[in-house]
C-alpha positions as CSV (number, residue, x, y, z in Angstrom):
1,M,-41.5,32.4,-2.5
2,I,-39.0,31.5,0.4
3,A,-38.7,33.3,3.7
4,P,-36.3,35.9,3.6
5,A,-32.6,34.9,5.0
6,T,-32.2,35.6,8.4
7,S,-28.4,35.4,8.8
8,P,-26.0,37.6,6.7
9,T,-23.9,35.4,4.3
10,R,-20.3,36.8,5.0
11,T,-17.7,36.9,2.3
12,A,-14.3,35.5,2.6
13,P,-11.7,37.8,3.2
14,G,-8.7,38.1,0.6
15,G,-10.7,38.7,-2.5
16,L,-9.1,40.7,-5.7
17,P,-10.7,42.4,-8.2
18,L,-11.7,40.5,-11.1
19,I,-10.3,37.2,-10.0
20,G,-11.7,37.1,-6.8
21,H,-10.7,34.1,-4.6
22,G,-9.3,32.5,-7.4
23,L,-5.8,33.1,-6.7
24,Q,-6.0,31.7,-3.4
25,L,-7.7,28.6,-4.8
26,A,-5.0,28.1,-7.3
27,R,-2.0,28.8,-4.7
28,N,-2.9,27.3,-1.6
29,P,-6.6,25.5,-2.1
30,L,-6.8,23.1,0.9
31,P,-5.8,25.6,3.5
32,F,-8.0,28.1,2.1
33,I,-11.1,26.1,1.7
34,S,-10.4,24.5,5.5
35,S,-10.2,28.2,6.7
36,L,-13.5,28.7,5.5
37,R,-15.0,26.8,8.4
38,D,-14.0,30.1,10.7
39,H,-16.2,32.5,8.8
40,G,-20.1,30.2,9.3
41,P,-21.9,27.7,8.2
42,V,-22.3,29.0,4.5
43,V,-19.5,31.5,3.0
44,R,-19.5,33.5,-0.1
45,I,-16.6,33.3,-2.2
46,R,-16.0,34.8,-5.7
47,I,-14.4,32.6,-8.5
48,G,-13.2,35.2,-11.0
49,P,-16.5,37.6,-11.3
50,T,-19.2,35.0,-10.4
51,P,-20.5,34.3,-6.6
52,A,-20.2,30.8,-5.2
53,Y,-21.6,29.5,-2.0
54,V,-19.3,27.4,0.5
55,V,-21.3,25.0,2.7
56,T,-19.1,24.3,5.8
57,D,-21.5,22.8,8.1
58,P,-22.2,19.0,7.6
59,A,-26.0,19.4,8.7
60,L,-26.6,21.9,6.3
61,T,-24.6,19.8,3.4
62,R,-26.6,17.0,4.2
63,K,-29.8,19.3,3.4
64,V,-27.8,19.9,0.0
65,L,-27.3,16.2,-0.9
66,V,-30.2,14.7,0.7
67,T,-32.8,16.4,2.3
68,D,-33.6,19.1,-0.3
69,A,-31.4,17.5,-3.1
70,A,-34.3,18.2,-5.7
71,H,-33.2,21.8,-5.3
72,Y,-29.5,21.6,-5.6
73,A,-28.9,20.2,-9.6
74,K,-26.0,18.2,-10.1
75,G,-24.0,21.3,-12.0
76,G,-21.6,24.1,-11.8
77,K,-18.4,24.8,-12.9
78,I,-16.3,21.7,-12.2
79,I,-19.4,19.6,-13.4
80,D,-19.7,21.3,-16.8
81,A,-16.1,21.2,-17.3
82,L,-16.1,17.4,-16.8
83,R,-19.0,17.0,-18.8
84,V,-17.0,17.9,-21.8
85,F,-14.9,14.7,-21.4
86,F,-17.6,12.3,-19.7
87,G,-20.4,13.4,-21.8
88,D,-24.0,11.9,-19.9
89,G,-21.9,9.6,-17.9
90,L,-23.6,8.8,-14.4
91,A,-21.3,11.0,-12.7
92,T,-22.1,14.2,-14.6
93,I,-25.4,13.6,-16.3
94,A,-28.3,16.2,-15.4
95,D,-31.0,15.3,-12.8
96,G,-33.9,13.8,-13.8
97,D,-35.6,10.7,-15.6
98,A,-32.7,9.8,-17.8
99,H,-30.2,9.9,-14.8
100,L,-32.7,7.7,-12.6
101,R,-33.0,5.2,-15.4
102,N,-29.6,4.8,-16.0
103,R,-28.5,4.4,-12.3
104,R,-31.3,1.7,-11.9
105,L,-30.1,0.2,-14.8
106,M,-26.0,0.0,-13.5
107,Q,-27.0,-0.6,-10.1
108,P,-27.0,-4.7,-9.9
109,M,-23.0,-4.0,-11.6
110,F,-22.1,-3.0,-8.4
111,N,-24.1,-5.2,-5.6
112,K,-21.8,-7.2,-3.5
113,A,-22.5,-10.6,-5.0
114,H,-21.7,-9.3,-8.7
115,I,-18.3,-7.9,-7.6
116,A,-17.8,-11.1,-5.6
117,D,-18.2,-13.1,-9.0
118,R,-15.4,-11.4,-10.2
119,G,-12.9,-10.8,-7.2
120,D,-10.6,-13.7,-7.6
121,A,-10.3,-12.7,-11.4
122,M,-9.1,-9.1,-10.3
123,I,-6.8,-10.5,-7.5
124,E,-5.1,-12.9,-10.3
125,Q,-4.4,-9.6,-12.5
126,V,-3.2,-7.5,-9.4
127,A,-0.8,-10.1,-8.3
128,A,0.5,-10.3,-12.0
129,T,1.0,-6.5,-12.3
130,V,2.4,-6.1,-8.7
131,G,4.6,-9.0,-8.9
132,A,6.2,-7.6,-12.3
133,W,7.6,-4.8,-10.8
134,P,11.5,-4.8,-10.3
135,E,13.2,-5.3,-7.0
136,G,14.9,-2.3,-5.5
137,Q,14.6,0.1,-8.1
138,P,12.8,3.7,-7.2
139,R,9.1,3.6,-8.7
140,E,6.7,6.3,-9.3
141,V,4.1,5.1,-6.6
142,Y,1.3,7.4,-7.5
143,E,1.6,6.1,-11.4
144,D,2.0,2.4,-10.5
145,M,-1.3,2.9,-8.2
146,N,-3.0,4.2,-11.1
147,E,-1.6,1.6,-13.2
148,V,-2.8,-1.4,-11.3
149,T,-6.0,0.3,-10.6
150,L,-6.8,0.5,-14.2
151,A,-5.6,-3.2,-14.7
152,A,-7.8,-4.5,-12.3
153,F,-11.1,-2.2,-13.1
154,L,-10.7,-3.5,-16.7
155,V,-10.7,-7.2,-15.8
156,A,-13.9,-6.4,-13.6
157,L,-15.5,-4.2,-16.8
158,F,-14.7,-5.9,-19.4
159,G,-13.8,-9.4,-18.6
160,A,-10.4,-11.5,-17.8
161,D,-10.1,-12.3,-21.8
162,L,-9.9,-8.7,-22.8
163,P,-7.4,-8.9,-25.8
164,E,-3.9,-7.9,-24.2
165,H,-3.5,-4.8,-27.1
166,L,-6.6,-3.4,-25.8
167,A,-5.5,-3.5,-22.3
168,G,-2.0,-2.3,-23.0
169,E,-3.5,0.8,-25.0
170,F,-6.1,1.5,-22.5
171,T,-3.0,1.3,-19.7
172,A,-0.9,3.4,-22.1
173,L,-3.7,6.3,-22.9
174,M,-5.2,6.9,-19.4
175,P,-2.5,9.0,-17.9
176,D,-2.4,11.4,-20.8
177,I,-5.8,11.6,-20.5
178,M,-6.6,12.2,-17.0
179,K,-3.8,15.0,-17.3
180,G,-6.0,16.5,-20.0
181,T,-9.1,16.4,-18.3
182,I,-7.6,17.8,-15.0
183,R,-5.9,20.9,-17.2
184,Q,-9.4,21.5,-18.7
185,T,-11.3,21.9,-15.2
186,I,-8.5,24.4,-14.3
187,L,-8.9,26.4,-17.7
188,P,-11.6,29.0,-18.3
189,P,-14.2,27.4,-21.1
190,W,-13.1,30.0,-23.7
191,A,-9.5,28.5,-23.6
192,T,-10.5,25.0,-23.7
193,R,-12.1,25.7,-27.2
194,L,-9.1,27.5,-28.7
195,P,-6.7,25.4,-31.6
196,L,-4.0,25.1,-29.3
197,P,-1.8,21.8,-29.6
198,A,-2.5,20.5,-26.4
199,N,-6.3,20.8,-26.8
200,R,-5.9,19.1,-30.2
201,A,-4.2,16.3,-28.4
202,H,-6.7,15.7,-25.6
203,A,-9.5,16.1,-28.3
204,E,-7.4,13.2,-30.1
205,R,-6.9,11.0,-27.3
206,V,-10.4,11.1,-26.1
207,A,-11.5,10.0,-29.8
208,R,-8.8,7.6,-29.4
209,L,-10.2,6.4,-26.1
210,R,-13.8,6.2,-27.2
211,A,-12.6,3.7,-30.4
212,L,-11.4,1.5,-27.9
213,I,-14.4,1.3,-25.9
214,D,-16.4,0.5,-28.7
215,Q,-13.6,-2.4,-29.6
216,A,-14.1,-3.5,-26.2
217,I,-17.9,-3.3,-26.1
218,D,-17.9,-5.3,-29.5
219,H,-15.6,-7.8,-27.9
220,R,-17.8,-8.2,-25.0
221,A,-21.1,-8.3,-27.3
222,S,-19.4,-11.1,-29.6
223,R,-18.3,-13.1,-26.1
224,A,-21.9,-12.6,-24.5
225,A,-23.2,-14.5,-27.7
226,G,-21.0,-17.3,-27.1
227,P,-20.6,-20.5,-28.6
228,S,-24.0,-23.2,-28.7
229,P,-24.1,-25.5,-25.6
230,D,-22.9,-28.4,-28.1
231,V,-19.8,-26.5,-28.9
232,A,-19.3,-25.7,-25.4
233,A,-20.1,-29.0,-24.2
234,T,-17.5,-30.5,-27.0
235,A,-14.9,-28.4,-25.7
236,A,-15.2,-29.1,-22.5
237,S,-14.8,-32.7,-23.2
238,D,-12.0,-32.3,-25.5
239,A,-10.0,-30.4,-22.8
240,G,-11.0,-33.4,-20.3
241,C,-12.2,-30.6,-17.6
242,P,-15.7,-31.1,-16.3
243,H,-15.5,-27.4,-15.3
244,A,-14.4,-26.1,-18.6
245,A,-17.9,-25.5,-19.8
246,A,-18.3,-22.9,-17.1
247,A,-15.1,-20.8,-17.9
248,P,-16.8,-18.4,-20.3
249,E,-19.3,-17.4,-17.4
250,Q,-16.5,-16.6,-15.2
251,R,-14.7,-14.4,-17.4
252,T,-17.6,-11.9,-18.0
253,G,-17.5,-8.5,-17.0
254,L,-19.5,-5.9,-15.2
255,F,-20.4,-4.3,-18.7
256,D,-22.3,-7.7,-19.8
257,T,-25.0,-6.2,-17.3
258,L,-25.8,-3.2,-19.7
259,L,-25.0,-5.2,-22.8
260,T,-27.5,-7.5,-22.0
261,A,-30.3,-5.1,-20.5
262,E,-33.9,-5.4,-21.5
263,N,-34.0,-1.5,-22.7
264,P,-30.1,-1.0,-23.4
265,L,-28.2,1.9,-23.7
266,T,-27.0,3.4,-27.0
267,R,-23.6,3.2,-28.1
268,Q,-22.9,6.8,-27.0
269,Q,-24.4,6.4,-23.8
270,L,-22.2,2.9,-23.2
271,Q,-19.2,5.0,-24.1
272,D,-19.9,7.9,-21.5
273,E,-20.6,5.4,-18.9
274,A,-17.4,3.5,-19.6
275,I,-15.3,6.4,-19.4
276,T,-16.9,7.6,-16.4
277,L,-16.1,4.3,-14.6
278,L,-12.8,4.1,-15.8
279,T,-11.8,7.5,-15.0
280,G,-13.4,7.2,-11.6
281,A,-11.9,4.0,-10.8
282,I,-8.2,5.1,-11.8
283,E,-8.0,8.7,-10.4
284,T,-9.7,8.2,-6.8
285,T,-8.7,4.6,-6.2
286,G,-4.9,5.2,-7.7
287,T,-4.9,8.5,-5.4
288,T,-6.0,6.9,-2.1
289,L,-3.5,3.6,-2.4
290,A,-0.5,5.7,-3.3
291,W,-1.2,8.0,-0.1
292,T,-2.0,5.0,2.0
293,L,1.5,3.3,1.1
294,C,3.1,6.5,1.9
295,E,1.3,6.5,5.5
296,I,2.2,2.8,6.2
297,T,6.2,3.8,5.5
298,R,5.9,6.5,8.1
299,H,4.1,4.4,10.4
300,P,5.8,1.2,11.3
301,H,3.3,0.1,14.1
302,V,0.8,0.5,11.3
303,E,2.3,-1.6,8.7
304,Q,2.9,-4.4,11.4
305,R,-0.4,-4.9,12.4
306,L,-1.5,-5.0,8.8
307,R,1.1,-7.9,8.1
308,E,-0.1,-9.7,11.0
309,E,-3.8,-9.4,10.1
310,L,-3.0,-10.9,6.7
311,A,-0.7,-13.6,8.2
312,T,-3.7,-14.5,10.3
313,V,-6.2,-14.4,7.8
314,C,-4.1,-16.1,4.7
315,A,-1.4,-17.9,6.3
316,D,0.8,-19.2,3.5
317,R,-2.0,-19.4,1.0
318,P,-3.1,-16.9,-1.8
319,L,-5.2,-14.2,-1.1
320,T,-8.9,-15.0,-2.0
321,Y,-12.0,-12.6,-2.4
322,G,-13.6,-14.2,0.9
323,D,-10.7,-13.1,3.0
324,L,-11.7,-9.4,2.6
325,E,-14.2,-9.6,5.0
326,H,-12.1,-10.8,7.6
327,L,-9.4,-7.9,7.0
328,P,-11.1,-5.0,9.4
329,Y,-7.7,-3.2,10.1
330,A,-6.8,-3.0,6.5
331,R,-10.4,-1.2,5.9
332,R,-9.9,1.3,8.6
333,V,-6.3,1.9,7.2
334,L,-7.8,2.6,4.0
335,Q,-10.8,4.7,5.3
336,E,-8.2,6.9,7.5
337,A,-6.2,7.6,4.3
338,I,-9.3,8.5,2.4
339,R,-10.5,10.7,5.1
340,K,-7.4,12.5,5.3
341,Y,-6.7,13.3,1.7
342,G,-10.1,13.5,0.2
343,P,-9.7,11.9,-2.4
344,A,-11.7,14.4,-4.1
345,W,-11.8,18.0,-2.3
346,L,-14.2,20.1,-4.2
347,V,-17.7,19.4,-5.3
348,T,-20.6,21.6,-6.9
349,R,-24.2,21.7,-7.1
350,T,-26.1,24.4,-8.7
351,A,-29.5,26.2,-6.9
352,T,-32.5,25.4,-9.0
353,R,-34.3,28.4,-7.6
354,D,-33.7,31.1,-4.7
355,L,-33.2,28.9,-1.3
356,D,-32.9,29.2,2.1
357,L,-30.0,27.4,3.3
358,G,-29.6,27.4,7.1
359,G,-31.2,31.4,7.2
360,H,-28.9,32.2,4.3
361,L,-30.2,33.0,0.8
362,V,-29.0,31.2,-2.1
363,P,-29.8,32.7,-5.1
364,E,-31.0,30.9,-8.3
365,G,-28.4,29.7,-10.5
366,A,-25.5,30.3,-8.2
367,D,-22.8,27.8,-7.4
368,V,-23.1,25.8,-4.1
369,V,-19.9,24.1,-3.1
370,W,-19.4,21.3,-0.6
371,S,-16.0,20.0,0.3
372,P,-15.4,16.4,1.6
373,Y,-11.6,17.6,2.4
374,L,-13.2,20.2,4.7
375,H,-15.7,18.0,6.6
376,Q,-13.0,15.3,7.0
377,H,-10.7,17.6,8.6
378,D,-12.9,19.6,11.1
379,P,-11.1,19.4,14.5
380,G,-14.4,19.8,16.1
381,V,-15.1,16.0,14.6
382,F,-11.6,14.2,14.2
383,S,-9.7,15.2,16.8
384,D,-6.2,16.1,15.7
385,P,-7.2,15.9,12.0
386,D,-3.6,16.1,10.5
387,T,-2.7,12.9,12.1
388,F,-3.1,9.5,10.5
389,D,-5.0,7.5,12.9
390,P,-6.6,4.2,11.5
391,D,-8.3,3.8,15.0
392,R,-10.6,6.5,14.4
393,W,-12.7,3.9,12.4
394,T,-13.3,1.4,15.3
395,A,-17.1,0.3,16.0
396,E,-17.2,2.4,18.7
397,N,-15.2,5.8,17.6
398,A,-16.7,5.7,14.0
399,A,-20.6,6.7,14.8
400,A,-19.9,10.2,16.0
401,T,-18.2,11.0,12.7
402,R,-20.5,9.6,10.3
403,G,-22.3,13.0,9.0
404,S,-18.8,14.4,8.1
405,F,-17.3,11.2,6.2
406,L,-18.5,12.2,2.6
407,A,-15.6,10.8,0.5
408,F,-18.4,8.9,-1.7
409,G,-20.8,11.8,-1.2
410,D,-24.3,11.1,-0.2
411,G,-28.0,11.0,-0.9
412,R,-29.3,9.8,-4.6
413,R,-26.1,11.1,-6.3
414,K,-24.0,9.0,-3.9
415,C,-21.1,7.2,-5.7
416,I,-22.6,3.8,-7.2
417,G,-19.4,2.5,-7.0
418,E,-18.5,2.3,-3.3
419,N,-18.7,-1.2,-2.8
420,F,-16.9,-2.0,-5.7
421,A,-14.1,0.9,-4.5
422,W,-13.6,-0.8,-1.1
423,A,-12.8,-4.4,-2.5
424,E,-10.3,-3.4,-5.0
425,L,-8.7,-1.0,-2.5
426,Q,-8.5,-4.0,-0.3
427,I,-7.1,-6.3,-2.7
428,I,-4.7,-3.9,-4.0
429,L,-3.4,-3.1,-0.5
430,A,-3.2,-6.6,0.6
431,T,-1.3,-7.8,-2.5
432,V,1.2,-5.1,-2.5
433,L,1.7,-6.3,1.3
434,R,1.9,-9.8,0.5
435,T,4.1,-9.6,-2.6
436,W,6.7,-7.3,-0.9
437,P,7.6,-7.9,2.7
438,S,9.4,-4.3,2.5
439,F,9.4,-1.2,0.8
440,R,10.4,2.4,1.8
441,L,10.0,6.0,0.5
442,T,12.6,7.3,-1.5
443,S,11.7,10.5,-2.5
444,P,11.4,13.7,0.2
445,A,8.1,13.4,1.8
446,P,5.4,14.2,-0.7
447,R,3.1,16.9,-0.4
448,P,-0.8,17.0,-1.2
449,Q,-1.8,18.9,-4.5
450,A,-5.6,19.6,-4.8
451,V,-6.3,19.5,-8.6
452,V,-9.5,16.7,-9.2
453,T,-8.4,15.1,-6.4
454,V,-5.7,15.7,-3.6
455,K,-2.7,13.7,-5.3
456,P,1.2,13.6,-4.1
457,D,3.6,16.1,-6.1
458,R,6.0,13.2,-5.8
459,M,6.5,9.9,-4.5
460,T,8.6,7.5,-5.0
461,M,9.4,4.1,-3.5
462,E,11.7,0.9,-3.4
463,F,10.2,-2.5,-3.2
464,H,12.3,-5.3,-1.7
465,R,11.2,-9.2,-1.3
466,E,13.6,-9.8,1.7
467,P,12.1,-8.6,5.5
468,G,13.8,-5.8,6.9
469,A,15.8,-4.8,3.6
470,T,14.4,-1.5,3.6
471,R,15.0,-0.6,7.2
472,R,19.1,-1.5,6.7
473,T,19.3,0.6,3.6
474,S,17.4,3.3,4.6
475,D,18.7,6.7,5.3
476,P,17.2,7.7,8.4
477,S,18.1,11.4,8.1
478,R,16.6,11.7,4.8
479,I,13.2,10.2,6.4
480,T,13.1,12.4,9.4
481,T,14.2,15.5,8.4
482,E,12.0,16.0,5.4
483,P,8.7,17.6,5.8
484,G,5.7,14.9,5.4
485,P,2.0,15.4,5.1
486,D,1.4,15.3,9.0
487,T,3.8,18.5,9.5
488,Q,2.0,20.3,6.6
489,P,0.6,23.9,8.0
490,S,-2.8,22.8,9.6
491,P,-5.6,23.7,6.9
492,S,-7.7,25.1,9.6
493,T,-5.3,27.9,10.0
494,G,-4.6,28.7,6.6
């Protein structure tokens, strides 16, 4: 038995018969979720006829994620919908022994030393992808960032020698996979099971993705077997290169850790984990990079400081993985983009029994909702939260905000790939800046759309190799008169 609740739980205003607050979540999700802060630390909403409890106090969110995590299971409507696509990947698998085992098995893939071993191969892949963009042509930046993120992650995951046809099909398939997955999280479960053309097409793409992953796994398994030492030594001698024998080791991927584990996962589990890793790497990282480039175009002083930092660290030589730790301002710029735009905006858990959350009764089986976006736009923690300000993250400023920066979650379900995400973000941002001395936004200022992540509705840019080219060709009236993300209505005012 739990103690009786001591505080009444307010229901958010504006609910409608049958659909509850679903219309507000669909039409105006970010202002609506942020407005709940005004109604108490725990606020009841209805998604259709089903109640859910939104936690607006970061201290109580920490109880859900860390202190009392055993009583708030990974689940809820969003997780249930994603589980159809991910299977029992690390992001969606239920709490318990299987999750703990898989997380322990995968943890070495994401330690800093393991990532560093693949860092320079990622840099080479990113440089090739970014350098192939045609100069002076408007490009869909959100799509570009997803593509370059996928290219880098495929190298890290499956190794630098993944057959070109596999890498190309992954790149072609994933955008439609992501759109279909987002659609399935929005629709009611019964609608996703109807034999509609869109549902059939999504199922076929997912089946094809699993087949591609199988081929990549088989490729890695065959590479892991490798040639005998005598064959490798002969190849090195024939090549006239004393380092050639070491090359296969450097071409391995993170996935080799799973393939060579003492108690390896089943083929189905390997597929589930690969899908989870690919999707997480693309959607969240690509979204963050797109918004980062957008903010750079709107804040010339930020761009100048970034380029000066890169010039100081790298001078005229190529970027190396070891340079990343010497780019603190780039890290602050990326962290501010993550804070401002999520990228995830709404996450759910399920109460395993009747619970007292800060004096509020949460009944067994109820969805408990927490929002990184809501916490990261709290004006009581982040002054002027709609303003892009990388200096929030200087050492002296960041300590006071630590409990409200929850983009990677917290506790035992915290994102396992956080170290990798920071490395990939810094590599891609630095490479874009070094490859393209100038770029500008060519579309109207993008507006945030809250789906699974907070993505831009439309964002196109031109890239130029001549410094200052965009400043001479830009139309100032187009840039200054279009409302940008900083001029959107404050989420806290609804």
